[in-house]
C-alpha positions in Angstrom: -86.9 -53.0 62.3 -85.8 -56.5 61.6 -84.6 -59.0 64.2 -81.0 -58.5 63.3 -81.2 -54.8 63.9 -83.1 -55.3 67.2 -80.5 -57.8 68.3 -77.7 -55.4 67.6 -79.4 -52.6 69.6 -80.2 -55.0 72.4 -76.5 -55.8 72.7 -75.5 -52.2 72.6 -78.1 -50.8 75.1 -76.8 -52.4 78.3 -73.3 -51.4 77.4 -74.2 -47.8 77.1 -76.9 -47.5 79.7 -74.5 -45.7 82.1 -73.5 -43.4 79.2 -77.2 -42.5 78.6 -77.6 -41.7 82.3 -74.5 -39.5 82.5 -75.4 -37.7 79.3 -79.0 -36.9 80.3 -77.9 -35.8 83.8 -75.4 -33.4 82.2 -78.1 -32.0 79.9 -80.4 -31.4 82.9 -77.7 -29.6 84.7 -76.9 -27.4 81.7 -80.6 -26.6 81.3 -81.0 -28.3 77.9 -83.9 -30.3 79.5 -85.6 -27.9 81.9 -86.7 -29.2 85.4 -89.4 -26.7 86.1 -92.9 -27.3 84.8 -91.9 -30.6 83.3 -94.0 -33.6 84.2 -92.7 -37.1 84.2 -94.3 -37.9 80.8 -92.4 -34.9 79.2 -89.2 -35.9 80.9 -89.6 -39.5 79.7 -90.4 -38.2 76.2 -87.1 -36.2 76.1 -85.2 -39.1 77.3 -86.7 -41.3 74.6 -85.8 -38.6 72.0 -82.2 -38.4 73.0 -81.8 -42.2 73.5 -83.2 -42.8 70.0 -80.6 -40.5 68.5 -77.8 -42.1 70.4 -78.9 -45.6 69.5 -79.1 -44.5 65.8 -75.5 -43.2 65.9 -74.4 -46.4 67.5 -76.1 -48.6 64.9 -74.6 -46.5 62.1 -71.2 -46.8 63.8 -71.6 -50.6 64.1 -72.6 -50.8 60.4 -69.6 -48.8 59.2 -67.3 -51.0 61.3 -68.6 -54.1 59.7 -67.9 -52.6 56.2 -64.3 -51.7 57.0 -61.3 -53.8 55.9 -58.2 -53.5 58.1 -54.7 -54.3 57.2 -52.0 -54.3 59.9 -48.4 -54.8 59.2 -44.9 -55.2 60.7 -42.2 -54.9 58.0 -38.6 -54.9 59.2 -35.3 -53.9 57.5 -36.9 -51.6 54.9 -34.9 -48.7 53.4 -38.0 -46.5 53.3 -40.9 -45.6 55.6 -43.3 -45.2 52.7 -45.0 -48.0 50.8 -46.9 -47.7 47.5 -50.3 -49.3 47.3 -51.2 -50.4 43.7 -54.9 -51.2 43.3 -55.7 -53.5 40.3 -59.3 -54.6 41.0 -62.1 -53.5 40.7 -60.4 -50.3 39.5 -56.9 -49.0 39.0 -55.7 -46.4 41.5 -52.7 -45.6 43.8 -52.2 -44.9 47.4 -49.5 -44.8 50.0 -48.9 -46.2 53.5 -46.6 -44.5 56.0 -44.8 -46.8 58.5 -43.8 -45.9 62.0 -40.9 -48.0 63.2 -41.9 -50.6 60.6 -45.6 -50.8 61.8 -48.7 -49.6 60.1 -52.5 -49.9 60.1 -54.4 -49.3 56.8 -58.2 -49.2 56.5 -60.6 -49.0 53.6 -64.3 -49.6 53.0 -64.5 -51.8 49.9 -67.9 -52.0 48.1 -66.8 -55.4 46.7 -63.8 -57.6 46.9 -60.8 -55.3 46.2 -57.4 -56.5 45.1 -54.3 -54.4 45.7 -50.5 -55.0 45.9 -48.0 -53.3 48.2 -44.7 -52.4 46.6 -41.9 -53.1 49.0 -38.4 -54.6 48.9 -36.6 -54.9 45.5 -39.8 -54.2 43.5 -41.5 -57.2 45.1 -45.3 -57.0 45.5 -47.3 -58.2 48.5 -50.8 -59.2 47.2 -53.8 -58.3 49.5 -57.5 -59.2 49.0 -59.7 -56.8 50.9 -63.3 -57.7 51.7 -65.9 -56.1 54.0 -65.3 -56.6 57.7 -62.1 -58.7 57.3 -58.8 -58.2 59.0 -55.4 -59.2 57.6 -52.0 -59.0 59.1 -48.7 -59.2 57.3 -45.3 -59.6 58.9 -41.8 -60.1 57.5 -38.6 -58.6 56.3 -36.7 -58.3 53.0 -36.2 -62.1 53.1 -39.8 -63.4 53.5 -43.3 -62.3 54.2 -46.3 -63.9 56.0 -49.9 -63.1 55.3 -52.4 -64.0 58.0 -56.0 -63.8 57.1 -59.0 -65.8 55.7 -60.3 -66.9 52.3 -58.2 -65.5 49.5 -55.5 -64.1 51.8 -55.0 -67.5 53.5 -54.8 -69.2 50.1 -52.3 -66.6 48.9 -50.0 -67.2 51.9 -50.1 -70.9 51.2 -49.2 -70.3 47.6 -46.4 -68.0 48.4 -45.0 -70.5 50.9 -45.3 -73.3 48.4 -43.5 -71.2 45.8 -40.7 -70.3 48.2 -40.2 -73.9 49.3 -40.6 -75.4 45.8 -37.5 -77.2 44.4 -38.9 -77.4 40.9 -36.6 -75.9 38.2 -39.6 -74.8 36.0 -41.3 -72.2 38.2 -43.9 -71.4 35.5 -45.0 -75.0 35.2 -45.6 -75.0 39.0 -47.5 -71.7 38.7 -49.6 -73.2 35.9 -50.6 -76.1 38.1 -51.7 -73.7 40.9 -53.8 -71.7 38.5 -55.4 -74.9 37.1 -56.1 -76.1 40.7 -57.8 -72.8 41.7 -59.6 -71.4 38.6 -62.1 -69.4 40.7 -59.5 -67.7 43.0 -58.6 -64.1 42.8 -55.0 -65.1 43.7 -54.7 -65.7 39.9 -54.6 -62.0 39.3 -51.3 -61.8 41.2 -49.9 -65.0 39.6 -50.7 -63.8 36.1 -49.2 -60.4 36.8 -46.0 -61.5 38.4 -45.0 -64.6 36.4 -46.4 -63.8 33.0 -47.2 -60.1 32.4 -44.1 -58.9 34.0 -41.9 -61.4 32.3 -39.1 -59.9 30.1 -40.4 -62.0 27.2 -44.1 -62.5 27.3 -45.4 -65.8 26.0 -48.7 -64.5 24.6 -50.1 -67.9 23.5 -49.4 -69.5 26.9 -50.9 -66.5 28.7 -54.0 -66.7 26.6 -54.3 -70.4 27.3 -54.1 -69.9 31.0 -56.7 -67.1 31.0 -59.0 -69.5 29.1 -58.9 -72.0 32.0 -60.0 -69.4 34.5 -63.6 -69.4 35.7 -66.1 -66.7 34.6 -65.9 -64.7 37.8 -62.1 -64.2 37.2 -62.3 -63.6 33.5 -64.9 -60.9 34.1 -62.7 -58.9 36.4 -61.5 -55.5 35.1 -57.8 -56.7 35.3 -58.3 -59.9 33.2 -60.7 -58.2 30.8 -58.2 -55.5 30.0 -55.4 -58.0 29.8 -57.3 -60.1 27.2 -57.9 -56.9 25.1 -54.2 -56.0 25.3 -53.1 -59.5 24.3 -55.5 -59.4 21.3 -54.1 -56.1 20.3 -50.4 -57.2 20.8 -49.7 -57.5 17.1 -47.1 -54.8 17.0 -44.3 -56.2 14.8 -41.3 -54.7 13.0 -42.5 -52.9 9.9 -45.8 -52.0 11.5 -46.7 -48.3 11.6 -47.7 -46.0 14.5 -50.7 -43.8 13.7 -50.4 -40.1 14.5 -51.5 -39.3 18.1 -51.5 -36.3 20.4 -51.3 -35.8 24.2 -50.3 -33.1 26.7 -46.7 -32.6 27.8 -45.5 -31.5 31.3 -46.6 -27.9 30.5 -50.0 -28.8 29.2 -49.0 -28.2 25.6 -50.2 -30.8 23.0 -47.4 -32.8 21.4 -47.5 -35.7 18.9 -45.8 -37.5 16.0 -46.9 -34.8 13.5 -44.3 -32.5 15.1 -41.5 -34.9 14.7 -41.1 -35.2 10.9 -37.9 -36.2 9.3 -36.5 -37.6 12.6 -36.0 -41.0 14.1 -38.3 -41.3 17.1 -38.0 -43.4 20.3 -41.3 -43.9 22.1 -40.6 -45.0 25.6 -43.5 -46.2 27.9 -43.2 -46.0 31.7 -44.9 -44.9 34.9 -43.9 -43.3 38.2 -45.3 -46.3 40.1 -43.1 -48.8 38.3 -39.5 -48.8 39.7 -38.1 -50.8 36.7 -39.4 -48.3 34.2 -38.1 -45.4 36.3 -34.6 -47.0 36.3 -34.9 -47.2 32.5 -35.8 -43.5 32.3 -32.6 -42.7 34.2 -30.5 -44.6 31.7 -32.2 -42.9 28.7 -30.6 -39.6 29.6 -27.1 -40.6 28.5 -28.4 -41.8 25.1 -30.4 -38.6 24.5 -27.3 -36.6 25.2 -25.2 -38.6 22.8 -27.8 -38.1 20.0 -28.5 -34.4 20.8 -27.1 -33.2 17.4 -28.7 -36.0 15.4 -32.1 -36.2 13.7 -33.5 -38.0 16.7 -36.1 -37.3 19.3 -37.2 -39.2 22.3 -40.7 -39.1 23.8 -41.5 -40.7 27.1 -45.2 -41.6 27.5 -46.4 -42.2 31.1 -49.2 -44.5 32.2 -49.7 -42.4 35.3 -53.2 -41.4 36.5 -51.9 -39.0 39.2 -50.5 -35.8 37.7 -48.7 -34.8 40.8 -46.9 -38.1 41.1 -45.9 -38.0 37.4 -44.6 -34.4 37.6 -42.6 -35.2 40.8 -41.0 -38.2 39.1 -39.9 -36.2 36.1 -38.9 -33.1 38.0 -36.5 -35.1 40.3 -34.6 -36.6 37.4 -32.6 -35.5 34.4 -35.5 -35.8 32.0 -35.8 -32.2 30.7 -33.8 -33.0 27.6 -36.6 -34.9 25.9 -40.4 -34.9 25.6 -42.5 -36.1 28.6 -46.2 -36.7 27.9 -49.1 -38.2 29.7 -52.9 -38.3 29.1 -53.6 -39.8 32.6 -55.7 -42.6 31.1 -53.2 -45.4 32.2 -53.9 -48.5 30.1 -56.8 -47.0 28.3 -54.9 -44.3 26.3 -55.0 -44.2 22.5 -51.4 -45.0 21.9 -51.5 -47.8 24.5 -54.4 -49.6 22.8 -52.9 -48.9 19.4 -49.6 -50.6 20.2 -51.2 -53.4 22.3 -48.9 -52.6 25.2 -48.9 -55.3 27.8 -46.2 -54.3 30.2 -43.7 -51.6 31.0 -41.0 -50.5 30.5 -41.3 -50.8 26.8 -40.0 -48.8 23.8 -40.2 -48.6 20.0 -37.7 -47.0 17.7 -39.5 -45.5 14.6 -38.1 -44.4 11.3 -39.0 -41.0 9.7 -42.2 -42.6 8.3 -43.4 -43.8 11.8 -42.6 -47.4 10.9 -41.4 -49.6 13.8 -37.8 -50.6 13.3 -37.0 -52.3 16.6 -38.4 -52.8 20.1 -36.7 -52.6 23.5 -33.4 -51.0 22.5 -31.4 -49.3 25.1 -28.1 -47.5 26.0 -25.2 -47.8 23.6 -27.2 -50.1 21.3 -29.7 -47.3 20.8 -27.0 -44.7 20.1 -25.2 -47.0 17.6 -28.4 -48.0 15.8 -29.6 -44.4 15.3 -26.2 -43.2 14.1 -26.0 -46.1 11.7 -29.4 -45.3 10.3 -28.5 -41.6 9.9 -25.3 -42.6 8.1 -27.2 -44.8 5.8 -29.6 -42.0 5.0 -26.7 -39.7 4.3 -25.1 -42.2 1.9 -28.5 -42.7 0.1 -28.8 -38.9 -0.3 -25.3 -38.7 -1.6 -26.0 -41.4 -4.2 -29.3 -39.7 -5.3 -27.5 -36.4 -5.7 -24.8 -38.0 -7.9 -27.5 -39.6 -10.0 -29.2 -36.3 -10.6 -25.9 -34.6 -11.6 -25.2 -37.4 -14.1 -28.6 -36.8 -15.7 
């Protein structure tokens, strides 16, 4: 046993000496250690046996406690008592936090530095950096949030405060300077995600340049590695083609482009954990109804990993009119890597040959575009028929 372990036991033994005495006395009374025909050496041996086990449990308990990360929070003026936890590093996963009168305590045992974000007011994310044995407290309302902790959490709070108080008109230029100043910080995962990846118009070259300035420990994270791959694959332009793919629908039946011949196709990408894309799914219903009798089909492809969350999201909405599919591979799915998808929501309108006609088309614009395309097809067919008759 090393000195560190001995010191830990030494600190615990005086504290629990009374506990040992009470426990052993109780065992004697209950007959678990017999009084009769037991000499002092046997009694001492029994006491050592039970004391060893108790000490072992206490050491293990202490060890587990030192590996636990604890997040405590007080969030006021929220419209819900459930918060979504979105893990982005070292692996992607989802969890939930239940509040009681605005308060919560959330514990995990991270094997390494773990980065997650809490989705709260108006799609805003609270970034948290969880390391072994650390405690972090967050407090605020729908106007502001304070993160109290050490290391990355302390730096994150300073950055958020600086961004809130900044009077610069070019926010991205300010964010760029923060990233350049802290190239080794995991806070960059949040900054890249919020100010670049989630931007309505992604500046791929600028984002690549920023990633290039990050140190190796950040570039090697799962999040940045996957982001670099998606940026390299983000070459989907108009007149590009989508290869045939298949994935299961809500009933487990395999669906794909091969079943959608001679129709215009809208591929819509979303996820149940992304409020913005859920809102888009809701608006898609009216467009699908308007094009119900046309040669048109919509297919929503989810980046969910949790089947139950996905099914609940589509069951609670008017989404039964069009195809819903998910392979539960999130950003690693075949169609995701094929299109070089970087963010959601995103959609592509394809012609009858699977050629990309236009991106991010919604509502009435989608309806008018599809009807115009079908009208053009009908006119071409009419012209071709007249030519054949003339021959």
